C-alpha positions as CSV (number, residue, x, y, z in Angstrom):
1,M,72.0,110.9,75.4
2,V,75.4,109.4,74.8
3,C,78.1,110.4,77.4
4,S,81.7,109.4,77.3
5,M,83.3,108.0,80.4
6,T,86.3,110.3,80.1
7,G,85.8,113.9,81.2
8,Y,87.2,116.9,83.1
9,G,85.7,119.6,85.2
10,R,87.0,122.4,87.5
11,C,85.3,125.0,89.6
12,E,86.5,127.6,92.1
13,V,84.2,129.5,94.5
14,A,85.6,132.1,96.9
15,D,84.3,134.8,99.3
16,E,86.1,137.1,101.7
17,K,86.7,134.3,104.1
18,H,87.2,131.1,102.2
19,K,88.1,129.6,98.8
20,F,87.2,126.1,97.5
21,T,88.6,124.6,94.4
22,V,87.3,121.3,93.0
23,E,88.9,119.5,90.1
24,M,87.7,116.2,88.7
25,K,88.6,113.9,85.9
26,S,87.6,110.4,84.9
27,V,88.6,107.4,82.8
28,N,86.8,104.2,81.7
29,N,85.7,101.7,84.4
30,R,83.0,99.0,84.5
31,Y,81.5,100.5,87.6
32,L,81.4,103.8,89.4
33,D,84.6,104.3,91.4
34,I,85.0,107.8,93.1
35,N,88.4,108.6,94.7
36,I,88.4,111.9,96.7
37,K,91.4,113.7,98.0
38,M,90.7,116.7,100.3
39,P,91.8,118.3,103.6
40,K,91.2,116.0,106.6
41,K,89.0,118.7,108.2
42,F,86.3,118.0,105.6
43,N,86.2,114.2,106.0
44,A,82.8,114.4,107.7
45,L,81.4,115.8,104.4
46,E,82.7,113.0,102.2
47,S,79.3,111.1,102.1
48,K,77.5,114.3,101.0
49,I,80.2,115.0,98.3
50,R,79.8,111.4,96.9
51,N,76.0,111.8,96.8
52,E,76.4,115.1,95.0
53,L,78.8,113.7,92.4
54,K,76.4,110.9,91.6
55,K,74.1,113.4,90.0
56,F,76.7,113.9,87.3
57,I,78.2,110.5,86.7
58,K,76.9,106.9,86.7
59,R,80.0,105.0,85.6
60,G,83.7,105.4,85.4
61,K,86.8,105.9,87.6
62,V,86.7,109.5,88.9
63,D,89.5,111.3,90.7
64,V,88.3,114.3,92.7
65,F,90.7,116.9,94.1
66,I,89.4,119.4,96.6
67,S,91.6,122.2,98.0
68,Y,90.7,124.9,100.5
69,E,92.1,128.3,101.6
70,D,91.1,130.2,104.7
71,F,91.5,134.0,104.5
72,S,90.0,134.7,107.9
73,E,93.2,133.8,109.8
74,T,91.0,131.9,112.3
75,D,91.6,128.4,111.0
76,S,93.9,127.6,114.0
77,K,94.3,128.6,117.6
78,V,96.9,128.2,120.4
79,K,96.2,125.4,122.9
80,Y,97.6,125.4,126.4
81,N,98.3,121.9,127.7
82,K,98.1,122.4,131.4
83,A,98.7,118.7,132.3
84,I,101.9,118.6,130.3
85,A,103.2,121.8,132.0
86,E,102.4,120.4,135.4
87,E,104.3,117.2,134.6
88,Y,107.3,119.2,133.5
89,L,107.2,121.4,136.6
90,T,107.0,118.3,138.9
91,Y,110.1,116.8,137.4
92,L,112.0,120.0,137.5
93,K,111.3,120.4,141.2
94,Q,112.4,116.8,141.7
95,M,115.6,117.5,139.8
96,S,116.3,120.5,142.1
97,E,115.9,118.3,145.2
98,D,117.8,115.4,143.8
99,F,120.9,117.4,142.8
100,G,120.7,120.3,145.3
101,I,120.5,123.0,142.7
102,D,118.3,126.1,142.5
103,N,115.0,125.7,140.8
104,D,115.1,128.8,138.6
105,I,112.3,127.8,136.3
106,R,110.2,130.7,135.0
107,V,106.9,130.8,133.0
108,S,108.8,132.0,129.9
109,S,111.2,129.1,130.0
110,L,108.5,126.5,130.9
111,S,106.4,127.7,128.0
112,K,109.2,126.7,125.5
113,Y,109.1,123.0,126.5
114,P,107.6,120.7,123.8
115,D,103.8,120.5,123.7
116,V,103.2,123.0,126.5
117,F,101.7,125.2,123.8
118,S,100.5,123.7,120.5
119,M,98.6,124.9,117.5
120,E,95.1,123.4,117.0
121,D,92.9,123.6,114.0
122,V,89.6,125.3,114.5
123,E,86.7,123.0,113.6
124,P,84.9,124.6,110.7
125,N,81.2,125.3,110.7
126,E,80.0,122.3,108.8
127,D,76.8,123.8,107.5
128,E,78.5,126.9,106.3
129,M,81.4,125.0,104.7
130,W,79.0,122.5,103.0
131,E,76.9,125.3,101.4
132,Q,80.0,126.7,99.7
133,L,81.6,123.4,99.0
134,K,78.4,122.1,97.4
135,K,78.4,125.1,95.0
136,T,81.9,124.3,94.0
137,V,81.2,120.5,93.6
138,D,78.1,121.3,91.5
139,G,80.1,123.8,89.3
140,A,82.8,121.3,88.6
141,G,80.3,118.5,88.0
142,E,78.4,120.6,85.5
143,E,81.5,121.3,83.5
144,F,82.6,117.7,83.9
145,A,79.2,116.5,82.5
146,A,79.3,118.9,79.6
147,S,82.8,117.7,78.6
148,R,81.5,114.1,78.7
149,S,78.5,115.0,76.7
150,R,80.6,116.7,74.0
151,E,82.8,113.7,73.6
152,G,79.8,111.4,73.7
153,E,78.4,113.1,70.7
154,F,81.6,112.3,68.7
155,L,81.3,108.7,69.9
156,R,77.6,108.6,68.8
157,Q,78.4,109.9,65.3
158,D,81.3,107.4,64.9
159,L,79.1,104.5,66.0
160,E,76.3,105.6,63.7
161,E,78.7,105.4,60.8
162,K,80.0,101.9,61.8
163,L,76.4,100.7,62.2
164,S,75.5,101.9,58.7
165,N,78.5,100.0,57.3
166,M,77.3,96.9,59.1
167,M,73.8,97.3,57.7
168,D,75.3,97.6,54.2
169,S,77.1,94.3,54.7
170,V,73.9,92.7,56.0
171,E,72.0,93.9,52.9
172,F,74.7,92.6,50.6
173,I,74.7,89.1,52.3
174,T,70.9,89.1,52.2
175,E,70.8,89.8,48.4
176,R,73.7,87.4,47.7
177,S,72.5,84.4,49.7
178,P,69.7,83.3,47.2
179,I,72.1,83.7,44.3
180,I,74.6,81.2,45.7
181,I,71.9,78.6,46.1
182,E,71.0,79.0,42.4
183,E,74.7,78.9,41.5
184,Y,75.1,75.7,43.5
185,R,72.0,74.2,41.8
186,N,73.5,74.9,38.3
187,R,76.9,73.6,39.2
188,L,75.5,70.5,40.6
189,R,73.2,69.9,37.6
190,D,76.2,70.4,35.2
191,K,78.3,68.1,37.2
192,V,75.7,65.3,37.3
193,K,75.0,65.7,33.6
194,E,78.7,65.3,32.9
195,L,78.9,62.2,35.0
196,L,75.7,60.6,33.6
197,E,76.5,61.7,30.0
198,D,73.2,61.1,28.1
199,K,71.2,59.7,31.0
200,A,68.4,61.8,32.5
201,V,69.0,63.7,35.7
202,D,67.0,62.7,38.7
203,E,65.3,66.1,39.5
204,N,64.0,64.9,42.8
205,R,67.4,63.9,44.0
206,L,68.8,67.1,42.7
207,I,66.2,69.1,44.6
208,M,67.0,67.2,47.8
209,E,70.7,67.9,47.5
210,V,70.1,71.6,46.8
211,T,67.7,71.8,49.8
212,L,70.3,70.2,52.1
213,Y,72.9,72.6,50.9
214,A,70.6,75.6,51.3
215,D,69.7,74.6,54.8
216,K,73.4,74.2,55.7
217,V,74.4,77.6,54.5
218,S,71.3,79.5,55.4
219,V,71.9,82.6,57.5
220,D,68.4,84.1,57.3
221,E,67.8,83.9,61.1
222,E,71.2,85.4,61.8
223,L,70.6,88.3,59.4
224,V,67.1,89.0,60.9
225,R,68.6,89.1,64.4
226,L,71.5,91.2,63.3
227,R,69.2,93.7,61.7
228,S,67.2,93.8,65.0
229,H,70.4,94.4,67.1
230,I,71.6,97.2,64.7
231,K,68.3,98.9,64.9
232,A,68.1,98.5,68.7
233,M,71.6,100.0,69.1
234,K,70.7,103.0,66.9
235,D,67.6,103.6,68.9
236,E,69.6,103.6,72.1
237,L,72.1,106.0,70.7
238,N,69.4,108.5,69.7
239,K,66.9,108.3,72.5
240,G,66.7,110.9,75.3
241,D,68.5,110.9,78.6
242,D,68.8,107.6,80.4
243,K,69.3,107.9,84.1
244,D,71.1,104.5,84.2
245,G,73.4,105.1,81.2
246,I,73.4,103.1,78.0
247,G,76.9,101.7,78.0
248,R,75.9,98.3,79.5
249,K,72.9,97.9,77.1
250,L,75.1,98.7,74.1
251,D,77.8,96.3,75.3
252,F,75.2,93.5,75.5
253,L,73.9,94.3,72.0
254,A,77.5,94.3,70.7
255,Q,78.1,90.8,72.1
256,E,75.0,89.5,70.4
257,M,76.1,91.1,67.1
258,N,79.5,89.4,67.5
259,R,77.8,86.0,67.9
260,E,75.6,86.5,64.8
261,S,78.5,87.7,62.7
262,N,80.6,84.7,63.7
263,T,77.9,82.3,62.8
264,I,77.4,83.9,59.4
265,L,81.1,83.7,58.7
266,S,81.3,80.1,59.8
267,K,78.4,79.0,57.5
268,S,79.8,80.9,54.4
269,T,81.0,78.8,51.4
270,D,81.0,81.8,49.1
271,L,84.0,84.1,48.6
272,E,82.0,87.3,48.3
273,I,79.9,86.5,51.4
274,S,83.1,85.6,53.3
275,D,84.7,88.9,52.4
276,R,81.6,90.8,53.6
277,G,81.4,88.6,56.7
278,I,85.0,89.5,57.6
279,S,84.1,93.2,57.1
280,L,81.0,92.8,59.2
281,K,83.0,91.1,62.0
282,T,85.7,93.8,61.8
283,D,83.0,96.5,62.2
284,V,81.4,94.7,65.1
285,E,84.8,94.6,66.9
286,K,85.3,98.3,66.3
287,V,81.8,99.0,67.7
288,R,82.6,96.8,70.8
289,E,85.8,98.8,71.4
290,Q,84.2,102.1,71.1
291,I,81.3,101.2,73.4
292,Q,83.8,100.7,76.2
293,N,84.2,104.5,76.2
294,I,80.4,105.1,76.8
295,E,78.8,105.6,80.2
């Protein structure tokens, strides 16, 4: 299955106490790079979240945004800091003695001093939170994977078309290659006859020259390998699910295609083959660019 490396998914799960929202989006990347932004209180769950996300993505730069709402009104509590209150009280008594003034401190006034009372977040029940968060992550991941799969199908169809164009160029060059050898033989024979006038042409020497030329311009091996790479890429595009992704395999095949097309073009001495060689190389470059979008 072909999957794009760009995708988007969102899921929201709520009950009477809590609501989780997970939103994720991705772009191309050589490796898997997951960046998670979420409330600090869930930092302990980050490893579980990453492992869950790996079920849906193998490669790409993924940004994950997790938001949380607590409807129970028990997400924070008042904390009484006795040590700080005692320290304030000690210094207030000392001030009364130092300056000879009444110590009129009351509980109500002492409680207003900084940090005597503070708000403290209630630690969530990790198991309970993870159960609901996991559902949300899975929901977003499924939508995310579906969007990548849909775009991947468009990529597959586009690559299939480009590979068919490449095969047409390969077939043309295959059919044209023997003809240019015969054309070279005829041109060489006519040229030798013109130079020798009425003298007989040395057929053995002519055959030797044509053989050297044929060996120099032969692209049979390159065409065989190119056919093999095109077939292998088509097979990869149309086979079932691959747990490791196919992007890296396709990238390797595209590099090999590029090498063969460059060799064919460099050996060409025929205008028609050169034109097809340029078209072939152009299609290979387009394939290489498109493959960068595949997981």
